[in-house]
Each structure stands twice: as C-alpha cells, then as structure tokens.
N, C-alpha and C positions, 0 to 999 in steps of 0.2 A: 842463389842466383844462375840462372841459364844460361847457354855459352850462346854464343853470336849466327843466327840465323847465319845457315851458308847452304845456298841454289846444292839442289840437287838432279847429277847425271849419272850418267846409268855405269860410274867406276867412284860414284859417294855415296850411293842413295845403302840404308841400312840395313833391307833387307831383302832377305833372299834373292839370286840371278832369280829363279822358278818363279817368279814373279814381273808379268808385264811392265811397260815403258808406259803401253797404249793399249787401250780393253779390245779386246775379243773383236775380231768379224764372226760374222753372225758362221760361217760355214767353223771357225778357228772354238767357239761358243757350246756347236752342236757336238763335233767329235770330242771336248774337255767332259759336254750333258751326256754323252754316251758310256764317255769312262765310270760314270761317275755308279757304281753300287752298297746297296748294308746303308746307305742315311739315316740317320734319328734328329727328330723332331723336336725341341723342350718348349714348353712354354709351362711359367708362374702361372700364367690366368689364361685364365675358360678363352680353348679356341670356338672365337666371337663367329663364321661364317664356316661353310662351307670350302669356296675358297681358299679358303685357305687351304686345305685336305689341299685341294688339284695344281694350289698354284705348286704348295710339296714337290709331288709327287713327278711334277714337271723335270724338278730338280732329282729326282732317288729319294726321295725320302721309302724308306719301309716303316720303319715303327713312327709311333709319335706317342710324345709319357705327357699330359696333361693334366689338368682338375679340375677340370668336366663342373658340369656346375650353369656350363647358362641357357640360356630357354632357346639356342638351335640346339641345344650339347645331341639330342635324338639327328640329329639332321650333319650334323658334322663327322657318325657314330656313322650314319646311312654310306653316308662316299668318302671315308676306306675302306669299310665292307665291300664300294667298290670297286677302288683301291686299290684292294692284296694286304690294306698297310696295315699293321698288326696296334690297335690303336690299346691305349692304357690310361689308365682312369685314377692318378695317387691319388683325389681327392681334399688335397694337400695346394692352399694355393699363398704361394709367397705377396703378389701383387699386390696392394691392397689401397685402395682409393676410396 
C-alpha cells in the first residue's frame, strides 16, 4: 500500500534541485536549447512526417534511429539531409498495432 500523499514544497520535492518548480520563461528556454548538442532521437515506430525531424532539430537532435517503412520515409530521409541529421534505419519495428 503506498504511503500518504504529501504536498511537494521546494524542500520536500523528490527530484533534483536543478529541475525548476515552474515552467521556463521563453528566454530561459532559448538559453537551455542553445546548450544542447549531440542529442539522439530513437523511435521504435517509423517517423510518419517530416515535422518530427524538424521539431527534433529545434531541440538539438543530430542523430535519429528509426525502423523506416513509412510511406513518407523518403520525405523523412530528405528532411534529415536538409538538417544535416544522421539517419539510421534499424529495420526493426517494435511498435505493433
């Protein structure tokens, strides 16, 4: 049986102090994103649209691993080339539905 719920305060929160209590301001978010490098993105299902790659690039993604096989895989590959992102096609799809 779990213990009682305790309201979190800055002194009782279970996560590290480097995680802020409130959302970052737009300036803080831009500064944080500017420090990101060597970010990898991995998907067990094919990336269906180029905006997945565009969005990842905005967050520092430099490498993507995904199984491929989407009807838009060519578009995803071209988008990776445009952004200079290394794309690895694993050929292994774990996400089944």
